[in-house]
N, C-alpha and C positions, 0 to 999 in steps of 0.2 A: 082607179082607183087615179086621183088626179098627180102627172108632177108640176107644181112648182118650180121655174126658170129665174134664175136671177139675171139680171141686163145689165151689164157693166157697160155706161157711159162711157166712150172713151174720148183720151185728151183732143181737143179741134186743133190744128195749125195754130190757132191766134192765143189758145191757153198754153201753149207748147213754149209760142217763141216767147212769150212773157214769162213764161219758168227761165228758160236757155238771158233772156236779159236782164232779170232782176241775178241770176246765179255771175253776171256776167259784170254785174254793176259791185254785186259783195266779193268779187279777185279784187274792181279796181281800186276799190277802194280798201282791203285790205293789204294786199300785196305791196303797196309804198312802203306799207307801215311794217310788216314783217323784213323787209328791203334795210330800211332805217333805222331797225334795233340789232338788226344785222353787222350793220356799218359801226354800228358802237361798239357793238361787243366784241367784235377783231381792232376797233380804235382803243378802248381798254387792255386786252389786249398784247396790243402792239404798246402799251404804256407798262404792262406788269413784266415785257419782254425786255427796253432797256433799262429796268431797275433791274434786274437779273444777271444785265452784262453789266453793270456796276459793283455789283455785290459778287461778281467773279475777280471785277479786274484788281476789286479792294482786297482782296483775299490774298492774288497774287502779287501786291502790292505788300502785304503784309510780311509775303514770305521772302522776296526778292529785295524789296524796301525800295523798286522804280516802276515805274512804269514800263512794259518793252518799249522796244521799239515799232515804231512806224515803217520805217520801209527802208533800205538799201542807201539812203541820201544820206552825206552829213546832214545836208539841214533839214530833212526833211522835208523839206516845204509845205506849203499848204493843199496841196492840190489830189495829187498823185497818194495812191494805192494806200490811200484813207477806208477801205472798206475790208481789207487784205484778209483772208483765212491761210490760205496756203497758196505762196506763190513758183508752184510751179516747183519746188526744188525742199522748201521746208516749213517747218509754222513758226518761226521764232517773231514772226513781226506781227504787230498791230491783234485783231485777236485770235492770233494762232493758239500763241501758247494758252489760252482757255479754252479751246478750242478741239486742240487739235488732242489722240485717241492718248484714255489717259489723263486727261487735262483737266481744267477746276467746274468745265459745266458738265450738265450728264446731258445733253442731250445739243449738236450744233442748231436746232428746231431754234435758240433762241434769241438767233442775230438776223433772225427775219421776221419783216413786218411782215403777218396775217392777211393786210392790203396790197400788199406787194402787187404788180405783174410785169414787173419788167427782168427778160427771161435771165439777165446780165447779174440781177438783184436777186431772185426765186428761188428756193434750194432744189440741190439735183436737177440741174438740167443742162438738157448738150452744151453750153453757154457757160455753165456753172455747172460743174460737179462735183457732185457726192456721193460717195467720200473720193475724197483728193486722184485728180492721176496726177503723175509727172508729168511736165514739163505745158501741165495745163495750169493756168490762175483760178483759185478757187476765191468768189469775189463775197461779203454778208450784205446782207440789209439795211446794215445801219452806215454809220460812218463816224468814225473816232475825229477827236481833234487833235490838231499839229500839235508838236515843240511842249508834249508832255514825257519823251521818252527822260528818262533817268529820275522824276521827280518824285515827292512822290506825296502825298497827301496834305501834311502838314506845312510844304510847301506854297499853299494855297492862300491868300490872302484875301479873299474874298473868292463867291461863290463863282463859278464861272461854268459852260456847258461842258459838258465835256465826250457825249455821244447824241445823236440824232439818226431819223431817218435821214434819208439821198441827201447829201449835200452836191446836189450838180446841175447840169443841165437844166432848162427850165425844162423840158419836154419829159424829163427823164422822173424828176422832183413830182411830177402831176401824177406818176405812174402807182405814188399809190394815194395819200391823203388829197391828194390836187391841189388845195389850196391852203400847204399850211404841213410842219413839220412839227411829230411830237421830238421832245430831249429829256434827257437824264442831265441835271448838274451835280457837281463834286462834294452836295451836301449831302448825296442819296437822291432828292426829292426829281420826279419827271413828273412833266406836265407837257401841254399839246399850246402850240405856237401859232397864229396866224399871220399866214402872210401881210404882209408892210407891201410887199409888191416885189420886196428885189429875190425872195425864193422863185417866183416865176415869171420876172420879166423884167433880164440881165442880160448882160453881152459876155458868159463866156463858153458860147459856139461861135467865138469871132477864135481869133488868133491872139495864144497871149500866153504867160510866161507858165510855162507846165507846173514851176516848184514855190514862186511866191506871186500870188494872182493874191492882186487887192478888192479882186469881182469874193471870193471866199471869205478873206480875212474881214470885211466887212460884215457877213450871214453870221462869220462864228460871231460878231461883236456884237452884232442885233439878237441875236437870241441868248448872249450874256445878261442882257439890259435886261430882257425876255423875263429872266428867271429872279430881278431881283424880288 
């Protein structure tokens, strides 16, 4: 009785290299598209979080008849503490009343851009702790406009930018969306604003008045115009 043997031809080195090259080519095509889709999804999530911040703020205003204080300074300026959640002592300023335990917001995650990489403006890092720690500041990933304290929504004659991604030093602005910011307005709509140049090319890194800086004022005015 004869037995037959099946002979399987092994891959040659050239054939194996061709297969590897094809796989590498497919990865090079698919990966950028996947990364782009993931970035777009996170940007959309960022807009949703800004809208949630505004909704929580309106609930607070409906209850208290005013926006909370931005910080401890009487003039509250146009720069300092506009990201504050917890100033090392209490939750009574800026986003603190919204995010404190048993506050209006369901989760503090809504205060952070999902694309942000700066550790000072990401949730729960060594330099930006959560839960909050006494004597350590905790910052949001979004900034609130100055000079809203004590006002109600009915006092705005036109729609103005209420909160946005970081209004900060150019190198910090680039740590999230790189070439622009998402913004929510006092009519409740949120949109992407492409940087016309002032966000990522300005002199904020130079010595300036920390309370009333004209560059920061120009930035917020630019965001107002973009939302019209």
